C-alpha positions in Angstrom: 55.8 -7.2 -28.2 56.7 -9.0 -31.4 54.8 -12.1 -32.4 56.2 -15.5 -33.3 54.6 -18.6 -34.9 55.1 -22.0 -33.4 56.6 -24.1 -36.2 54.2 -24.8 -39.1 51.1 -24.9 -36.9 50.0 -21.3 -37.7 49.7 -20.7 -33.9 50.8 -17.1 -33.4 51.9 -16.0 -29.9 53.9 -13.2 -28.3 57.7 -13.8 -28.5 57.7 -14.4 -24.7 54.9 -16.2 -22.9 54.2 -16.3 -19.2 54.7 -19.6 -17.3 52.1 -19.4 -14.6 53.1 -22.5 -12.6 55.2 -20.6 -10.0 52.2 -18.5 -8.9 50.7 -21.5 -7.1 53.1 -24.5 -7.3 56.7 -25.5 -7.1 58.6 -22.4 -5.8 57.6 -22.0 -2.2 54.9 -19.6 -1.0 51.7 -19.5 -3.0 50.8 -16.1 -4.5 47.6 -14.6 -3.1 44.8 -15.1 -5.7 44.1 -11.5 -6.5 47.8 -10.7 -6.8 48.3 -13.6 -9.2 45.3 -12.4 -11.3 46.7 -8.9 -11.3 50.1 -10.1 -12.5 48.6 -12.1 -15.4 46.6 -9.2 -16.5 49.6 -6.9 -16.3 51.4 -9.3 -18.5 48.7 -9.1 -21.1 48.7 -5.3 -20.9 52.4 -5.5 -21.6 52.0 -7.5 -24.8 52.1 -11.1 -23.6 49.4 -13.2 -25.3 50.6 -16.7 -24.5 49.9 -18.2 -21.0 50.9 -21.6 -19.8 49.3 -23.6 -17.0 48.4 -27.3 -16.1 45.9 -29.2 -14.1 48.6 -30.4 -11.7 49.8 -26.9 -10.8 48.2 -26.6 -7.4 46.7 -29.0 -8.4 43.8 -27.3 -10.2 44.2 -23.8 -8.6 46.5 -22.5 -11.3 44.0 -23.2 -14.1 41.3 -21.4 -12.1 43.4 -18.3 -11.6 44.5 -18.2 -15.3 40.8 -18.7 -16.4 39.5 -15.9 -14.2 42.4 -13.5 -15.1 42.0 -14.0 -18.8 38.3 -14.3 -19.2 37.8 -10.6 -20.1 40.4 -10.9 -22.9 39.9 -14.6 -23.9 39.6 -13.9 -27.6 43.0 -12.1 -27.6 45.1 -14.8 -25.9 46.5 -18.3 -26.3 46.1 -20.6 -23.3 48.1 -23.8 -23.0 47.4 -26.5 -20.4 48.4 -30.1 -19.8 47.2 -33.6 -19.0 49.2 -36.7 -17.9 49.1 -37.4 -14.2 46.8 -39.6 -12.1 44.1 -37.5 -10.5 45.9 -34.4 -11.7 48.6 -34.9 -9.0 52.2 -34.8 -10.1 53.3 -36.7 -7.0 51.3 -39.7 -8.3 51.9 -41.9 -11.4 51.4 -41.0 -15.0 48.0 -41.5 -16.7 47.5 -40.6 -20.4 44.7 -43.1 -21.0 42.1 -41.8 -23.5 39.4 -41.7 -20.7 41.7 -39.6 -18.5 42.6 -37.2 -21.3 38.9 -36.6 -22.1 38.1 -36.1 -18.5 40.9 -33.6 -18.0 39.9 -31.6 -21.0 36.3 -31.3 -19.7 37.5 -30.2 -16.3 40.1 -27.8 -17.6 37.6 -26.1 -19.9 35.4 -25.3 -16.8 38.3 -24.1 -14.7 39.7 -22.0 -17.5 36.2 -20.6 -18.2 36.5 -21.2 -21.9 35.1 -23.3 -24.8 38.4 -24.5 -26.2 42.0 -25.2 -25.2 44.4 -23.5 -27.6 47.3 -25.8 -27.0 47.0 -29.1 -25.1 50.2 -30.8 -24.0 50.9 -34.3 -22.8 52.7 -33.3 -19.6 55.0 -36.4 -19.5 55.1 -39.4 -21.8 53.2 -42.3 -20.3 55.1 -45.6 -21.1 51.8 -47.6 -20.5 49.9 -45.8 -23.3 51.1 -45.9 -26.9 51.8 -42.3 -28.0 49.8 -43.0 -31.2 46.8 -43.7 -28.9 47.4 -40.4 -27.1 47.7 -38.4 -30.3 44.6 -40.1 -31.7 42.6 -39.1 -28.6 43.7 -35.5 -28.9 43.0 -35.6 -32.6 39.4 -36.5 -31.8 39.2 -33.6 -29.3 40.5 -31.3 -32.0 37.8 -32.6 -34.4 35.2 -31.8 -31.7 36.5 -28.2 -31.4 37.5 -28.6 -27.7 41.2 -28.4 -28.5 42.9 -26.4 -31.2 46.5 -27.6 -31.2 48.4 -30.6 -29.8 51.7 -30.4 -27.9 54.2 -32.6 -26.0 56.4 -31.9 -23.0 59.8 -33.4 -22.2 59.3 -36.0 -25.0 62.1 -37.7 -26.8 62.8 -37.9 -30.5 61.1 -41.2 -31.2 57.9 -40.1 -29.3 57.8 -36.8 -31.2 58.0 -38.5 -34.6 55.3 -41.1 -33.7 52.9 -38.6 -32.3 53.4 -36.2 -35.2 52.6 -38.9 -37.7 49.1 -39.3 -36.1 48.3 -35.7 -35.2 50.6 -32.8 -36.1 52.4 -31.5 -33.0 52.4 -27.8 -32.8 54.9 -27.4 -30.0 57.3 -29.2 -27.7 57.7 -27.8 -24.2 60.9 -28.8 -22.5 63.7 -27.2 -20.4 66.2 -25.2 -22.4 68.5 -22.3 -21.4 72.2 -21.4 -21.2 72.0 -23.6 -18.0 70.7 -26.7 -19.9 71.6 -27.0 -23.5 70.8 -30.7 -24.0 68.0 -30.1 -26.6 70.6 -28.8 -29.1 71.9 -32.3 -29.7 68.8 -34.1 -31.0 65.6 -32.3 -30.1 66.0 -29.0 -31.9 67.1 -30.5 -35.2 64.0 -32.8 -35.2 61.7 -29.9 -34.4 63.1 -28.0 -37.3 62.8 -30.9 -39.6 59.1 -31.5 -38.7 58.1 -27.8 -38.4 57.3 -28.0 -34.6 57.7 -25.0 -32.4 59.7 -25.0 -29.2 58.5 -23.6 -25.9 61.4 -23.6 -23.4 60.4 -23.7 -19.7 62.9 -22.5 -17.0 64.5 -20.3 -19.6 66.3 -18.5 -16.7 67.6 -21.7 -15.3 65.0 -21.8 -12.5 66.2 -18.4 -11.5 69.9 -19.1 -11.5 70.6 -17.0 -14.6 69.1 -13.9 -13.0 72.1 -13.5 -10.8 69.9 -13.3 -7.7 70.9 -16.8 -6.5 74.3 -17.7 -5.0 75.7 -20.5 -2.8 74.3 -18.8 0.3 70.7 -18.6 -1.0 68.2 -20.4 1.2 65.0 -21.6 -0.5 61.7 -22.0 1.3 61.0 -25.5 2.6 58.4 -26.3 -0.1 60.6 -24.9 -3.0 61.3 -27.6 -5.6 64.9 -26.5 -6.0 65.8 -28.0 -2.6 65.8 -31.4 -4.2 67.4 -30.5 -7.5 71.1 -31.6 -7.6 72.1 -28.7 -9.7 71.0 -26.4 -6.9 73.0 -28.0 -4.1 75.2 -25.4 -2.3 78.3 -27.1 -3.8 77.0 -27.1 -7.3 75.8 -23.5 -7.1 79.3 -22.5 -6.2 80.7 -24.5 -9.2 78.2 -23.1 -11.6 78.8 -19.4 -10.8 81.1 -19.1 -13.7 78.0 -19.2 -16.0 76.4 -16.4 -14.0 79.6 -14.3 -14.1 79.5 -14.7 -17.9 75.9 -13.6 -18.3 76.5 -10.7 -15.9 79.5 -9.5 -17.9 77.5 -9.5 -21.1 74.6 -7.7 -19.4 76.9 -4.9 -18.2 78.1 -4.4 -21.7 74.6 -4.2 -23.1 73.1 -2.0 -20.3 70.7 -4.9 -19.6 70.1 -7.4 -16.8 71.4 -11.0 -16.8 67.8 -12.3 -17.2 67.3 -10.2 -20.3 70.5 -11.5 -21.8 69.5 -15.1 -21.1 66.1 -14.6 -22.8 67.6 -12.7 -25.7 70.1 -15.5 -26.3 67.3 -18.1 -26.4 65.2 -16.0 -28.8 68.2 -15.7 -31.1 68.6 -19.4 -31.4 65.6 -20.0 -33.7 62.6 -17.8 -34.8 60.2 -20.5 -33.7 61.4 -20.6 -30.1 59.1 -19.0 -27.5 60.4 -19.0 -23.9 57.9 -18.9 -21.0 59.6 -17.4 -18.0 57.6 -17.3 -14.8 57.6 -14.9 -12.0 55.5 -13.8 -9.0 56.8 -10.2 -9.1 55.6 -7.3 -11.3 59.1 -5.8 -11.6 60.6 -9.1 -12.7 57.8 -9.5 -15.2 58.7 -6.1 -16.8 62.4 -7.0 -16.7 61.7 -10.3 -18.5 59.6 -8.6 -21.1 62.5 -6.3 -21.8 64.5 -9.3 -22.9 62.2 -9.7 -25.9 63.5 -6.4 -27.3 67.2 -6.9 -26.5 69.2 -7.7 -29.6 72.4 -9.7 -29.6 74.7 -9.4 -32.7 76.1 -12.4 -34.5 79.5 -11.5 -33.1 78.1 -11.4 -29.5 76.3 -14.7 -30.0 79.5 -16.3 -31.3 81.4 -15.0 -28.3 78.8 -16.3 -25.9 78.7 -19.7 -27.5 82.5 -19.9 -27.3 82.4 -19.0 -23.7 79.6 -21.4 -22.9 81.6 -24.3 -24.5 84.3 -23.8 -21.9 81.9 -23.8 -18.9 81.0 -27.2 -17.4 77.7 -27.2 -15.6 77.7 -29.3 -12.4 74.7 -31.3 -11.1 71.7 -33.0 -12.7 68.6 -30.9 -13.5 66.3 -33.4 -11.8 66.6 -35.8 -8.9 66.7 -39.4 -10.1 62.9 -40.2 -9.6 61.9 -37.3 -11.8 64.7 -37.8 -14.4 63.0 -41.1 -15.2 60.0 -39.2 -16.6 61.8 -37.2 -19.2 63.2 -37.7 -22.7 61.1 -40.8 -23.4 
């Protein structure tokens, strides 16, 4: 797989990473540990060198799985993890206090079976802790060799600028796809200006852009999408026009909708590195195929023209979670 560099950081990763969250958190049934380890190792064998986890995925279980899976090839991969929630529990409040950040790093290093975290993100901006203090704390951890690069997740423009002034931000991780294009307005221009890489999560629209979800799809009780307004039955019906567009393009390219969605993202900027997640080996291989799919300028123009005429219905988060993003 081709490599990409996240902004001006010098951090080189595979063009597609693997979002590991869904193996143990957020999307219903938890993947059996050995199956999850096997999938992560298959991803590496297929050229993926960038793996994303967080203490709150599980919580804690996901880091343990990633650490065990990648220990034999640790020197050849980039591992990203995150801090930011009280007790590592995303259902609790935010906590980016310096003491908490340091404690998370020590615990994550043990779970990940490593001596350094390649990319450490603040998972969500904590309004109770100045971002300059957060960046300064991570700067100290970088000086100590425990962290290599600093990242932010779902942060707004002002926060990105303030953090970057204290400790250069290597990457921003936020949602971005054909299904959610909000970052194009303010975020992407600022990242380009400052030389910060962009790591889109949910690049397949939480599965919607694969074409495998329709208005009749029933999610498992514990699946996060049950509380996402955009995934209500009514809004899924309204949003099928986007899926129809992606399917039509895929048919013309002898590709799958997922591959087209990923190729479109990769074509936006050379410093964008999507991290699709999956629990299935055949989906992993399908996604990886998206990294080698090329869309011409004419095709991209036609896609953008079509997207401009498609209105997406429903918010991407319920109200209580929407309050945590874009700060």
